[in-house]
N, C-alpha and C positions, 0 to 999 in steps of 0.2 A: 292473681287467678280468677279469672272468669265462665264461665259459660252461657252462651245465648240464644234465642230462637230468631235471626233476624228475619227479613221481610221475605225472604226465600230462602235461604240456608242456616242453620245451626255454624258454631263457629266456639269456639275455645280464645282466651287472648287475656292477655298484660292488659289491666287499669292503673292507675293510683290512687293509691288509699283514702284516700278521702273525696276521688270519685265517686259521688255518693249515686246521681242519677246515669252515671255510665255514659258521659256524652260521649269520651276518646278507649279507644285502642289501637298498644303502642309493640306489638305484635301480636300475630293470628293464623288462624285455618281454619279454612271450614269442610262443612259435610264433605263438597265436593276433592274436597283437594288443596285449595285453595290456599297461600300462606302468604303471608307480606310482610317485612318491615319495613324503617322508619331510618334514613338516618339525615338526619336535622340539616339544612346545607345554606343557611344566610345571605350565601352569595346571590344564589336567586332571588331574593328580594330587591325589591325596588327604592329605590331611595326612599325613608319616608315610610316605607309602609313593614308593613307587623306582621308574619304569619301568626295564623293562630287555630288551623285546624288541620296540622298535618290527622291528631290520631282520629278525625271525627272524621274523616274523608277514608281511612283505613276502615272505618265501623264499618261504613257506608260499602265497601269491597267487600268486606269479609259477607255479608248481609244480602247484596244483590250479584256479586260477579260470580262465575264456574271457572273463566276462563283465563290466560293473559287477552287474551283476542275484547273478553268484553270488559275485563280492567280498560284497553288501549279507548276503546268504545266510552267509555266513561269519560275520561280524560277530556277525551275531543269535546263530550257533550256538557262539561263543566267548565269550558276553559271558560279561563273570565268572570264566572262566579264562586270559584272556590280562595280561601288564601289557603294557601299552603308553599313551601318552602323547604323541597324534603329532596334527597336519589330514596325514591320506592323500590325496597327490594322485592320481587316476585314471584315465585316458582308455580305451577300446578303439573294436576296427574295427570296429561298431557302428555308430557317433557321438556317443555317447558320454560324458561329463566332468562329472566332481565330483570333491569337500574330503568328508572323513569326518574333520568330527570325533573323534577317537576315544580313549576310557578305557579306565579296567582295564573295567568294569565295562556301558557303552552308549556310546554313538555317536550324532551328529546325520548324517545326510547333508545336503549343500549344492547342488543339482544347477544344472549350468552353462548345460540348455537351458532350465529353468524362469526362466523374466524376474523374477521374486521377491528370486531369489538374483545373480543375474547380469544386473541390465538393459541393462552394452552388450555382455553377451556373454564375459564373461570374471568371474574366481572368482581372488585374490592373498589369501596367506598367508604370516606370517613365522613367528613362534614362540611367538603367542599365538591363543588360538579367540572364536569370538565367542560361544560356547559357556558361558566360564568365566565365573566371578566378575570383574568391569571389573580393569583396573589391575594387572594381574598376567601372566604371561610375560614376554615380551621381542619387540624385533625391531617398536617399534612406528615410529622414526625412520625404517630402512625398508620398511616398510610404505607407508608413506604414499607416499617417495619410486618405489616401484614400480607403486603407483596412478597417479602420477601419469601415469606414464610409457607405463602401462599405454593412457590415459587417452587420453591428445595418439597416441599407434599407431592405435589404433579411431578415433577420429573422421579420422584423412591416413587411412584403409587400406590401411595397412601391418603391422599385425598378424601377423605370419609368425615361423620360425624363427630367418633370419637377426635381425631386429630382436631377441630375445632375449637368444640370441648375441654380440650386437656392443656392443648397444646397453645393454640393464636390466643382463645380466651382468657387466660391467666399468665401473658405472656407479663414478663416485667423489666424487658431489655428497652435502652434507651441507647441506640448507638450516636445518636449524637453528640453524648454526651459520655459516651463508653461506660454506659452503665450496666453491666451483665450480673446481674448480685447473684445469680445459680452458678458463676466460674469457679474453677475454686483460688482465684483468688482472692475473692469473697473470705474461703475455710480459714484465715488467720484471726479474721475481726469475731471468730464466734462467742467467744464469751464478752466481747464487747457490744455496746448499744450501735450499732451501725444502721442510719438510714441512708431509702432513696424517696427522691422526690416524684412520683406517680400521679403525675401531671399530664403526660406526654408518653409514657406509657398505652400497648391499649386497654390491661388490666389499669383501672386507673380510682382513685381512691372517690370518683365523683360516682361511677358504676353502680347501676339500680338492678340492673336483672342479664342475663344474656338467654339469647335463642336457638335454637339450630333446627328447622325443620329436613324433619330425611321423609321424602316423597316415596313416591312406589313405582314398580320398575310397570310399564307394559302390560295390562290385561290383570293387574293386581286392581284387588277395589280400592278406591279414594279413601274410603277409611278406615285402610290401614296404615296413613298416612302420619306422622308419629311431630309431636312437637314436644321437642326437648326443652328443658328453661332451667335456669339459675335465677334464683333470688335472691337479687344483692350482689356484691360484688363476688365476681368466679372464686378467686381465693380465696374465699369464706364462704360454700357453701354445696354444696352436689345437684348435679341433675338431676332430672326429674323425669320420665316418659307422661305424654299425658296423650288420648286419644280423644275428638270429637264426640266419636258410639257412644265413649261410657255416659253422656247425655248428661253429668256432672264435674265438678274439682271439688279434690276432698279437700277437709276442711286445712292441712298444715298449709295448704297454698291457697287456701282461700279465706276464713276466718272471721272475726264478726266483725274487724274494726280492720286492723292490720295481719299478715298473715305468717302462721308461729315462726314457722321456716323463712320467711325475710326480716320475722324481730331478730334470730338468733341469728343470721347473719351482719344486720347493724350492729348487734352486741359485739362479736369476735373483730367488726371492722375496731372496733373502738378499741381494744385490743393491740391491735395491731398498729391502731394509729395513736400513741397513745397522747401525745404531744398537740390538743385539743385549745388552742392557742391563734385566732389568726390565720395563718398561711401556713404554719405548724402543722393544721392539720393533714398538711398534703404531703408528708413523709412517714412513710413507712417503713414500720422496725426490723429489717431483714433477716438480725438476730432473734426474736421472736418470731417470725414465720420460720424456720428454717432449724428452730431449736425446742419449742413449747414440746414439752416432755417425753425429751430425746426424740424423740422420732423429727418433728416437725410437723407443720399444719395439713399440708400440703401430703406428706405420705400417709397422714391419717383420715382426710377427707377421701383418699384417694383406694383406700382400703374397703373402703363398704361403695364406692363408686366405681366400684370396679363390679362388683358383684352386681350392682347397678343392671351394669351393663348386660351383662351374662346373661342375668332373668332376662331382661330383653330382646336380649337376642333369640334365648332361645324361643318365648312367648310366640316372637311373632314371626317363627317357623310354624310353630302350631299352629297360629289366625293366620295363617298364608292360605293353606289346605283345607280351612274349616272355620268363616267365620262367627267368634262370638256372640253372643246378646250380651249389650250394656250394659246388666248385670257383673258378671264374669269380664268382661274390663275396667270395670270402674273398682271392681275387688281388688284387681289388681294393684290398681292405683293408687289404693288405701294401702294394700299393703305394704307396698312400696317405702310412700310415703311414711309411714309408719317406726317402718326402719329402722327407716335414713334418718328421720328424727331425735328417735330413740336411741340409736349407734353417736348421734353428736349431741346430743345433753349428756350422755354421761362420760365422753371423751373431750367435755369441752366447759369443764366445771368454771371454768374460768370466767364464764360469758354473766353467770348466776351474781357477780357483783354488777354487776355497770345495768346502770337506770339510764332512758332513755328521753328528754326530753322531746316536745312538738317540734322542735324543727330538726332537731333529726331523723327523725322517723320520715323520711323524702319515698 
């Protein structure tokens, strides 16, 4: 994670650990409450083209745009001048929410406030575009699973940030092959090494991070917009809240090279994916996930994450009445990060035995 003073606005975002010049941002939010994510969509590329600037464009958006209308104007201005192939998801502090399916020369806007595009109040995208030729791109199995989860949550009126972080991002179901690792039928395998193939599940073996942006209501200060981030696979780490007004990012999420919390998640992933040979590395050991220390990995992670949720909701209620200064916000972030990191170190001593090679530090 990184804090940047852009051309017009300050923002926080996710970068690759080896991006020393900070050329690309892969998800972020700025001081105006505008947030952006990116879902790579190769079907939006013309034959022979390579989209190399999705992250570069997102950095430009965060530094110069305050609203979705301004993002749309920037897209119009850069048509034919950028190298992008992405479903850009954007929200702003004025109630705007949309996806821009964006190629190099054009884009199409899908507005979540328009019933034609979002009859249930939400839009889901994975790694293909609705405006591209059919049967190209990827993520069809994950799309169907996410759509089902969101539809159920919307019907039950529990479509919130906790649901996305806790249930969607950590989902390990592959309905295509009838793989339901947390169903009662898996209980009989408790003492065996049972694996699932984690390529077409929402929590994938290559998942590098999760971000959820919790916006503000009308009349609230955009600086109260919250960026929730999980560095690494969501089944290997805890969600942390961040705010642009803090003016910095705690060490545990940034570090001098690789963020300590990300390093922890990568080591825990090595424990959960023990077959590190060829495509075997895609196989998640469900027995280890469910039985670790007699509780299971997720049960332990949720113990501290529940406390983070509760403390954050309490402090946000206080801040909505009286916006604090940057130091107070940053100190709250630091305290949360320190407590989470210490908790993870104490409860997952198994990670200490793992060493990471350079190609494993993605």
